[in-house]
Steps between C-alpha positions, in 0.01 A plus 500: 500500500622845414578719802388855565850637450668459165877542486465654155309789660821632656623602156181709464569705814569821308155473336352627825623838380241509225247651741727780612833535321619787721455304824662191348802705394532648847471159660755355258748778569457457876532124474818528295650747749414276796674198349804687369834459676516722806578437866394142421626302203261392227554140619402592855190679374403199288523278811286746697253502211493120508428494873227764472350314203457198722364703790232658281456171312519644150575219254599748228745667737638164615574409138648839420722529807613137489631570149636842597680366808668230290594748228650732761722222635304352789499126556228262620628504860478881517159502335368234736623703798316807367180293482554380859554859618163591341334197664647591843383860473153394385475241776625743760248760388222247553629406843550855623135569418435237768565782749177656375324178598671502841398862559141423404487192726637711786237769433224241505627368833443140406 
């Protein structure tokens, strides 16, 4: 069965600019500036992108940043660590919200 996401759609990303070329151009310029070499290397930014892609669970981003990380010189061990960092942050964020539950239970006095 065909899934909801189609890997071929990633190549169509720029088509989203059809509705508003000016905003697409601004986004594209910003995106390019963010991922350009700066205080972090392009390789480091690709690994961050890969981790974030997993945290937000974007299959298009996972494909794009897996390829980008490899092209920028990362290896499978580094990429796997980036995914685990994302998983730890996501898991920790879920757990820390448990304090909200604890506060509520305390307020209810049960």
